[in-house]
C-alpha positions as CSV (number, residue, x, y, z in Angstrom):
1,X,146.7,45.0,54.9
2,X,145.6,48.9,54.3
3,X,141.9,48.0,53.7
4,X,141.8,46.1,56.9
5,X,143.3,49.0,58.8
6,X,140.7,51.0,57.0
7,X,137.7,49.0,58.0
8,X,139.1,48.6,61.6
9,X,138.9,52.4,61.8
10,X,135.4,52.9,60.4
11,X,134.4,50.0,62.9
12,X,136.2,51.9,66.0
13,X,134.7,55.4,64.9
14,X,131.0,53.6,64.4
15,X,131.7,52.4,68.3
16,X,132.8,55.8,69.4
17,X,129.9,57.4,67.8
18,X,127.2,55.0,69.0
19,X,129.1,55.2,72.4
20,X,128.4,59.5,72.2
21,X,124.9,59.1,71.2
22,X,124.5,56.6,74.0
23,X,126.1,58.7,76.4
24,X,123.6,61.8,75.3
25,X,120.8,60.0,75.5
26,X,121.6,58.9,78.9
27,X,122.6,62.8,80.0
28,X,119.0,64.1,78.8
29,X,117.1,60.9,80.4
30,X,118.9,62.1,83.6
31,X,117.9,65.7,83.0
32,X,114.5,64.8,82.1
33,X,114.0,62.6,85.4
34,X,115.8,65.5,87.2
35,X,113.1,68.1,86.1
36,X,110.5,65.5,87.0
37,X,111.6,65.4,90.7
38,X,111.6,69.3,90.9
39,X,107.9,70.9,92.2
40,X,106.1,72.1,89.5
41,X,106.9,75.8,90.3
42,X,110.8,75.5,90.3
43,X,113.1,75.1,87.2
44,X,116.8,74.0,86.9
45,X,118.1,77.7,87.7
46,X,114.8,79.1,89.4
47,X,111.1,79.3,89.7
48,X,108.1,79.7,87.5
49,X,104.3,80.3,88.0
50,X,102.6,76.8,87.5
51,X,99.6,78.5,85.7
52,X,101.0,81.0,83.9
53,X,104.2,81.7,82.1
54,X,105.0,85.1,82.6
55,X,106.7,86.4,79.5
56,X,106.7,90.1,79.6
57,X,110.5,91.4,79.0
58,X,112.0,94.8,78.4
59,X,110.4,95.2,75.1
60,X,106.9,95.0,77.1
61,X,108.1,97.1,79.2
62,X,108.7,99.9,76.5
63,X,105.7,99.4,74.6
64,X,103.6,100.1,77.8
65,X,105.9,103.3,78.7
66,X,105.5,104.8,75.0
67,X,101.7,104.1,75.0
68,X,101.9,101.1,72.3
69,X,99.9,98.8,73.8
70,X,96.5,97.7,73.4
71,X,93.8,100.7,74.1
72,X,91.8,100.0,77.1
73,X,88.7,101.3,78.3
74,X,88.4,102.5,81.6
75,X,86.8,100.5,84.5
76,X,85.8,103.6,86.0
77,X,84.8,106.7,84.4
78,X,87.3,109.5,84.9
79,X,84.6,111.8,86.0
80,X,83.8,109.3,88.9
81,X,87.7,109.2,90.5
82,X,88.3,113.1,91.4
83,X,91.4,113.8,93.0
84,X,93.2,111.6,95.3
85,X,93.3,113.0,99.0
86,X,94.8,110.4,101.2
87,X,93.1,109.4,104.4
88,X,95.4,110.3,107.3
89,X,94.6,108.7,111.1
90,X,96.9,109.8,114.2
91,X,98.7,106.5,115.4
92,X,97.3,105.4,118.4
93,X,100.1,104.9,120.2
94,X,98.3,103.7,123.5
95,X,96.5,100.8,121.5
96,X,100.1,100.1,119.4
97,X,102.2,99.8,122.5
98,X,100.0,97.7,124.8
99,X,97.6,95.4,122.5
100,X,95.0,93.3,123.6
101,X,97.1,89.5,123.2
102,X,93.8,88.1,122.5
103,X,92.9,90.0,119.3
104,X,94.4,90.5,116.0
105,X,95.5,94.1,115.7
106,X,96.3,95.6,112.6
107,X,98.0,99.1,111.8
108,X,98.3,100.2,108.1
109,X,101.9,101.6,107.4
110,X,101.3,102.1,103.9
111,X,101.7,100.0,100.3
112,X,102.0,96.5,101.5
113,X,103.5,97.4,105.1
114,X,101.5,96.3,107.9
115,X,102.4,96.1,112.0
116,X,100.5,92.6,112.9
117,X,99.7,92.4,116.6
118,X,98.7,89.0,118.0
119,X,99.7,87.0,121.1
120,X,102.3,89.7,122.2
121,X,104.6,89.3,119.0
122,X,104.9,92.5,116.5
123,X,105.1,91.5,113.1
124,X,105.7,93.6,109.9
125,X,105.0,92.7,106.1
126,X,107.0,93.8,103.6
127,X,108.5,97.0,105.5
128,X,109.2,100.0,103.3
129,X,110.0,103.2,104.9
130,X,112.0,104.5,102.6
131,X,110.9,107.5,100.0
132,X,111.5,105.6,97.2
133,X,111.2,102.1,95.7
134,X,114.0,101.9,93.7
135,X,117.7,101.2,93.4
136,X,118.8,104.5,93.5
137,X,118.2,107.4,95.7
138,X,117.7,110.1,93.1
139,X,115.3,108.2,90.8
140,X,112.3,105.9,90.7
141,X,108.8,105.8,92.3
142,X,108.7,108.0,94.9
143,X,106.2,108.3,98.0
144,X,103.8,110.7,97.6
145,X,102.2,109.8,101.4
146,X,104.4,109.6,104.2
147,X,104.6,106.4,106.2
148,X,101.1,106.0,108.7
149,X,103.6,105.2,111.4
150,X,107.1,106.4,111.5
151,X,110.1,104.0,111.9
152,X,111.1,105.4,115.5
153,X,107.4,104.5,117.1
154,X,107.6,100.9,115.9
155,X,107.4,98.9,118.9
156,X,109.7,95.6,119.1
157,X,109.3,93.8,116.0
158,X,109.8,90.2,116.6
159,X,109.3,88.8,113.0
160,X,109.3,90.2,109.5
161,X,107.6,88.5,106.6
162,X,108.9,89.3,102.8
163,X,106.8,88.3,100.0
164,X,109.6,88.3,97.2
165,X,112.5,90.7,96.3
166,X,111.0,93.5,94.5
167,X,112.0,97.1,95.6
168,X,108.7,98.0,96.8
169,X,108.5,94.8,99.0
170,X,112.4,94.3,100.2
171,X,113.8,97.7,100.9
172,X,117.4,97.5,101.9
173,X,117.2,100.9,104.0
174,X,114.4,99.6,106.3
175,X,116.1,96.2,106.5
176,X,119.3,97.5,107.6
177,X,117.7,99.3,110.3
178,X,115.5,97.0,111.7
179,X,119.1,95.0,111.7
180,X,119.5,91.4,112.8
181,X,117.2,91.2,115.6
182,X,113.8,90.3,114.2
183,X,113.3,86.9,112.9
184,X,113.0,87.2,108.8
185,X,110.4,85.0,107.1
186,X,111.6,84.7,103.4
187,X,110.8,82.6,100.3
188,X,113.5,80.4,99.0
189,X,116.8,82.0,97.8
190,X,116.1,85.3,99.3
191,X,118.6,84.7,101.9
192,X,121.9,85.7,99.9
193,X,120.4,89.4,99.9
194,X,120.1,89.0,103.7
195,X,123.5,87.6,103.9
196,X,125.0,90.3,101.7
197,X,123.6,92.7,104.2
198,X,125.0,90.6,107.2
199,X,121.7,89.4,108.1
200,X,121.0,85.7,109.4
201,X,118.4,85.7,111.6
202,X,116.0,84.1,108.7
203,X,114.0,81.0,107.8
204,X,113.7,80.2,104.4
205,X,111.0,78.2,103.1
206,X,109.2,77.0,99.9
207,X,105.7,77.3,99.0
208,X,103.5,74.9,101.5
209,X,106.5,74.8,104.0
210,X,105.8,76.3,107.7
211,X,107.8,76.8,110.6
212,X,106.6,77.7,114.3
213,X,107.8,80.7,115.8
214,X,106.7,82.3,119.3
215,X,103.7,80.0,119.5
216,X,102.8,81.1,115.9
217,X,102.9,79.0,112.8
218,X,103.9,80.8,109.3
219,X,103.2,79.2,106.2
220,X,104.6,80.0,103.0
221,X,102.0,79.9,100.4
222,X,101.7,80.1,96.3
223,X,101.5,83.6,94.4
224,X,101.6,84.6,90.9
225,X,104.3,86.6,90.4
226,X,107.9,87.0,89.6
227,X,111.5,88.5,91.3
228,X,114.5,89.9,90.5
229,X,116.1,93.4,91.4
230,X,117.7,93.4,87.7
231,X,117.1,92.4,84.3
232,X,120.0,89.9,85.0
233,X,118.4,87.8,87.8
234,X,114.9,87.3,86.8
235,X,113.2,84.6,88.6
236,X,116.1,83.3,90.4
237,X,114.6,83.6,93.9
238,X,111.0,82.7,94.9
239,X,107.7,84.8,95.6
240,X,105.3,83.7,97.8
241,X,102.1,84.8,100.1
242,X,102.3,83.9,103.9
243,X,99.5,82.6,106.1
244,X,100.0,82.9,109.9
245,X,97.9,80.7,111.9
246,X,97.0,82.1,115.3
247,X,94.7,81.5,118.2
248,X,92.6,84.3,117.3
249,X,92.0,83.0,113.7
250,X,94.4,82.6,110.2
251,X,95.8,85.7,108.8
252,X,96.5,85.9,105.2
253,X,99.0,88.1,104.0
254,X,99.0,87.7,99.9
255,X,101.9,89.5,99.0
256,X,102.2,90.6,95.5
257,X,100.2,88.3,92.6
258,X,97.8,88.0,90.0
259,X,94.8,86.1,89.8
260,X,95.3,82.2,89.6
261,X,93.7,78.8,90.8
262,X,96.1,79.2,93.9
263,X,93.9,81.2,96.1
264,X,91.4,77.9,95.8
265,X,93.8,75.8,97.0
266,X,95.0,78.2,99.8
267,X,91.3,78.2,101.0
268,X,90.8,74.7,101.0
269,X,93.9,73.8,102.5
270,X,93.3,76.2,105.6
271,X,89.5,76.5,106.1
272,X,88.6,79.9,106.4
273,X,90.6,83.3,107.4
274,X,89.7,85.8,109.9
275,X,92.0,88.6,108.1
276,X,93.4,88.6,104.5
277,X,95.7,91.4,103.6
278,X,95.1,91.4,99.5
279,X,96.6,93.9,97.1
280,X,94.0,96.4,95.0
281,X,96.3,98.7,93.1
282,X,99.1,99.1,90.1
283,X,96.9,96.9,87.5
284,X,96.7,99.2,84.6
285,X,97.5,98.4,81.6
286,X,96.1,95.1,82.2
287,X,97.8,93.6,79.2
288,X,101.1,94.5,81.0
289,X,100.4,94.4,84.5
290,X,97.2,91.6,84.9
291,X,99.4,88.9,85.1
292,X,101.1,90.0,88.1
293,X,98.9,92.2,89.9
294,X,95.5,91.9,90.9
295,X,92.7,94.8,90.2
296,X,89.9,95.3,92.7
297,X,87.5,92.7,91.2
298,X,90.1,89.9,91.3
299,X,90.8,91.0,94.7
300,X,87.1,90.2,95.7
301,X,87.3,86.9,94.4
302,X,90.5,86.1,96.1
303,X,88.5,87.0,99.4
304,X,86.0,84.8,98.3
305,X,88.3,81.9,97.4
306,X,89.9,82.0,100.9
307,X,86.9,82.3,102.5
308,X,88.2,85.6,104.5
309,X,85.7,86.6,106.8
310,X,87.5,90.4,106.9
311,X,89.7,91.5,104.0
312,X,91.9,94.9,103.9
313,X,93.0,96.4,100.5
314,X,96.7,97.0,100.1
315,X,99.4,98.0,97.7
316,X,97.8,101.0,96.4
317,X,97.7,104.6,97.4
318,X,101.5,105.3,98.6
319,X,103.5,104.9,95.1
320,X,102.8,105.4,91.7
321,X,103.3,102.1,90.1
322,X,100.9,101.7,87.1
323,X,98.5,103.9,85.0
324,X,95.4,103.9,87.1
325,X,94.8,107.3,88.8
326,X,95.7,107.4,92.6
327,X,92.0,107.3,93.7
328,X,90.8,104.6,91.4
329,X,91.5,101.5,93.3
330,X,89.2,102.5,96.4
331,X,86.2,103.4,94.0
332,X,86.9,100.5,91.9
333,X,86.9,98.5,95.2
334,X,83.5,99.7,96.2
335,X,81.8,98.9,92.8
336,X,83.4,95.4,92.7
337,X,81.9,94.4,96.3
338,X,78.4,96.0,95.1
339,X,78.8,93.6,92.0
340,X,80.1,90.7,94.0
341,X,77.0,91.2,96.7
342,X,79.9,91.3,99.3
343,X,79.5,93.7,102.1
344,X,81.6,96.7,102.5
345,X,81.9,95.8,106.2
346,X,83.9,92.7,104.9
347,X,86.7,94.2,102.6
348,X,87.5,97.8,103.8
349,X,90.5,100.3,102.9
350,X,92.5,101.5,106.1
351,X,93.6,104.9,106.4
352,X,97.3,105.6,106.7
353,X,98.4,105.0,110.2
354,X,94.8,103.7,111.3
355,X,94.7,100.9,113.9
356,X,92.0,98.2,113.9
357,X,91.0,95.5,116.3
358,X,89.7,93.0,113.7
359,X,85.9,92.5,114.7
360,X,83.7,89.2,114.7
361,X,82.4,89.1,110.5
362,X,79.1,90.3,110.2
363,X,76.6,87.9,108.7
364,X,77.3,87.5,105.0
């Protein structure tokens, strides 16, 4: 009788083990199927870049700050750079207050912040008017050029586009000042940040999704970057660029990005752009910054990839975020244009506070 009981117990254990194996296997299959259904840039708890896994962590950050990384040859000899003298323009308040509704009008406020005016609609990109891009008012990168247009001089803002949640692109004091009146266009999962601020007038989109607002189409498009406002929430929210489809032509705001195949796809999907706003700064050292920040040479490639008629350099000259000298991006851009046979009339740098009406592009 006892051997029989023992054998039955062994059989029960075998059956139990077999069921556990089956159950574990089913869960693994379900998990794999769930992952397979996700878009390529999604993970189960956040987001990723399709073409390059950004792996720089705090150790790499310390290596950069302690000058322990690879030695890089300068793209521009130091003697060619010289002292940085910000070019300021007196804001043309008459044009800003009464823009031609049939043209794209652009005012550079600084860094990645532009006032875009088209069809009677006023749009801000990644607005930051604060003295620092930091979680602290007493520490972090400080502004060394005042905003080209004072916050108080802004016209009524109808829409705001946000590329991602980093402090130099999503500035809490500025958003709090703008309040709930504008329509905010934001990437996935950034909505919680806005709701914590008491703002619910937003449209949250994934890559390749779009929404019509006041006769314009707002398209969320890919970028190669990362997100997180602390070391503990990295890549929990999406990063993106934006395309505005207007009667005067397509406008591309690249946000913050490294170079990738995304730009050729954007160019193929939208055919051509009247205007592209492309970052040219915060790229050195390239071993650390390169995956997430393009340099001027890559910026020119983006200009070509998206078939832009007219491009403007941004994300430079306002905050010291990387190791290149303040004046270097504008000189590097000029050299990159020359080596690419792209006319300097087709890819410009604006003065702070300058307003441009985007012209017909010159012949290539």
